[in-house]
N, C-alpha and C positions, 0 to 999 in steps of 0.2 A: 654462390648460386644466385641467379637473377630471377626476380619475380616475373612470371610469364605474362600476367596481365599488363605489367609496365612495359614489357617488350612489345606486346601487341599494340599498346597505345602509341609507342614510337613508330611502329610499322604503319599504323593507320595515318600518322602525320606524313610519312614518306609517300604513301599511296595517294592521299587526298590533297596534299600540298599545303595544308593549313591545320591549325589546332581546331578551328571551328568545323572544318570538313571531317576531321577525324572524330570529333565528338558526335557529330550527326550519324556517322557510320557505326559507331560503337554503342550508341545509346547513352553516352555520358554527357555531362555539361562540359563546356570548354575549360572551366576552371579545374574540373576533376582530371581531365587529360593533362593539363599543365602540371598539376600536383604529382601525377604518376611519373611524368618525365623528369620532374625535379628530383624525385626520390631516386630514380634510376641514375641520374647524373651524380648524386651523392654516393650511390653504391659503386659506380664505376670509377669515380674520381675524374670524369671526363665531361667536357662540354659537348652536349649532343645536338643542340639546336643553335643555329645562328639567327638571332632575333634582331632584325634591322627594320625600324619603322613598323609598318603593318605587315611585313613579310616574314616568313619563317622558312629557313632552309636547314637541312640536316648537315652537320659537320662530317668530316671524314670518319670520325669515331661513331657518329650517329648512323651513317650508312653501313658501317661494319656490323653494328648491332642489329640494324633492321634486316639486313640480309641473313644474318645468323638466325633471327627469329623465324623466318620462313623454314629454314632447315630444321630447327628444333620442333616446331609445330608439326611439320610433315613427318618427322621420325616418330613423335608421340602418337600421331593419328594412325600411322601404318602399324605401329606396334600393337595398339589396342585392337585394330582390325584383325591382325594375325592371331592374337590371343583368342579372339572370338571364333575365328575360322578353325583354329585347332580344336575348339570345343564342339564346332559344327552346330551351334545353336545360339540364339540370342541370349546374352547374359549381361549382368552388370546393370548399372544405372543408365536409364535413357530419359532425357528431358525433352519434351515437346513444347514449343511455344506456339500460341495460336491466338488470333483475335477473338473478341467475345462471342460473336454469333457463330463462329466456327467451333468454339468450345462446346456450346450447348447444341449446335446443329448436328455435329457428327464426331468431333474429336474425342469427346468423353466416351462415347460408345466404342470407338476404335480402340482406345487405350484399355477399356474394360475387357474387350475381347482378347487383346494382347496378353493382359495379365492372366487370363484364364488358360490361354494356350501355352504360355512360356513362363513357368513359375520362377525361373532363375533371372527373369528380367524385371528390374525395379522401375516401373513406368511412373513418370512425374509430368505434371502439366503446369505451364506458366501462361497466364493470360497476358497478352502483350499486343500492342498496336504493331502493324507490319514494319514500320521503320525501326522501332526498338527491337523487334524480334530478329531482324537481320543482324543487328549488332550482337545479340545474344549468341547467334549461331557462329558468327565470325570469331567472337572471343572464345568460343568453346563452352559457354555457359548453358547453351541448349544444343541438342544434337540435330534436331530438325525444327522447322517452323512452318506453320500454315499461314500464308500471307495472301493479301489481295491487292489488286490495283484496278483502277478504272481505265477505260480505253483512252480517255483524254488526260489521265493523270498516271502515266506509267511509273512503275517502281524500278529504280535502278539497282541491279544486282551486282555485288562485288564479283570479280572474276574467279574468286576462290570457291564460289558456291555452284552446286548443281541444282537444277530445277526440274520439276515435273508438274504439268498442269493437270488439275483435277476437273475443271469445268468452269462454267459461267453461272453467275447468280444474278437474276434480274432484281430490280428495285421498282417500287411503286410509290406514288404520292399518297400520303395519309392525311386526311382532313377531318376536322370535327363534324359530327352530325349537324346538319342544318347549314353547312357552308354552301354557298351558291354553286360550287363545282362538285359537290359531293355525289350527285347523281349522274354525272357525266360518264359516258362509256370510256372516254380517253381525254387526257389533257395534254397540252404542249407547254414548253417553257414560257412562251409568250402569254399564255393564260395565267401564269403564276407570277408575272413580273412585278406585281404590287403587293405580294404576300409578305408576311412576317414569318421568318423561318425558325424552326427549332432544329438545331444541328450541333455537331461537334465543334470544338474550339479550334482556333488558329493552329496550324501545324499538323492537324489530323488529316489523313488522306481524304476522308469523306468531305471535310471542309473545303479542301482544294478542289475536289471534283465539283461541288456545288457552285463555287465561284466561277470555275472555268466553263461550266455548262451554260451560264448566262452571259459570259463575256462576249460570245459571238453575237448576241443581241444588243450589245452595248449597255447591258444592265448589270448593276452590282446588287446582288441579293441582300436583303436586310436580314442578317442572322441575329435576331433579337435575343434569342435564348440559346446559349452555348452549353449544351448538356451532353455529357459523355455516356451516361448510363441509360440503357434502353427503356427500362420501366419508368424512369423519370420523364423521358421524352413522351411516352404514351400518356402519362398523367397530365402533362401540359396540353397535349392534344385534347384530352377529355375536358379540360378547363376552357377550351376554345381560344387558346392564346396564340395559335399559329398553325402552320402546316410543316410537314417533314417528309423526308424520303426514307422509306423502310425497305431494306433488302429482304428478300424472301427467306434466305437461309436463317434458320434458328428463330424465325419470327414468332411462332406460336400463335395462340388464339388472341384476338384483339377484342376489347370491350365493344358492345353494340353501339356505343356512342362515337365510335371511330369508323370512318369510311376509307376504303382503299381503292384508288383509281389508277389504272395503267397510264404511263406517260409515253408519248411519242415525240421524237424517237425514243425507243425503249432503252433506258440506262441499264448497263450491266457491268459487273465487276468480275475480273478473272481471278479465280482462286487456285493457288499453286502451293506446292510443298518445296522447300529448299533445305539443303544440307551441305556440309563441307565436302567438296569433291574428293578430298583425301580419305574420306570415310566411306567411299563407294562400296567397298568390299565388306563392310561390317554387316553381319547377319541381322543385328538389331535394327539397323537402318532399313534394310530390305523388308524385314517383317513389319516395321511401322508404316512404311510407305504402302505396302500391300493392304494393311488394315485400314488406312485412311481412304484408299481407293475403294475398298470394299464397303465402307460405310458412307461414302459420298452419296447424298440423298437423291441425286438426280441421275436418271439413266443416261449413259453415254457422256461424251465429253462436251456436248454443246449446251445451249441454254435450256433451262428447265421449262417445261410447258406450264401453262397456268394451273391446270388441274393437279399436276405433281407437286407444285409449290404451295398449294393452298393448305 
């Protein structure tokens, strides 16, 4: 018997054309992917990758296993779906991955409602950045994921996933009290060209969005404080160390020493749910998607208005 995660690592290399691309898609490091495939080569007694210089190609044995992986995963997914369908109710373990503001903004309430309505469903939640969450779903470590992407930083979805859009989440500029722009009705990227930013680190989607937003002006924003955690960003704001961009979803109350000003053009991120297409018929997937839609905090699929988001 072959380890399914190792087979998935090999299939990801076949799909993305490199160990690095496979690692990014799966949420692993390149060395972890290489180790998985090395173990698979020992298990099969076959060379699976042809490594020449900086290029990696699958051998004939590698392609045989990669193609078989699709069949194995599809059979397992269909079997689980059919078992649930026979019971005609959501059952078993269901893992949802979601980015932090989605966790506190609506996913927690959605899962709590699911647990109350479906006692045979074991709901679990994993906080995860969108890029990593996609890998969790592709690998089968999560059943669904709430992800986001900005309109100038689109998220590339694997073809094996289905997607449903929940809506859009606006973001505003947050500044310390006393900042020269704090009492403005609106600010533009040009107004913020010389600011020191508090933001997420390199590789995070919000980091990419911030860099691209200023690229059209020929400006490279100074991200002086790379902070992942929301409360810490707010603490730095209170200390007057910089400015940041705060999405409205899951924002909560801000201290009186922090001012929020809309930005024009208004930045927004699209929030969606993804799951494996092979699980389309699972009652648990349908129930979870309905719960997430029901707890999405903004009316309708469009952008939240300012009053609803406050």
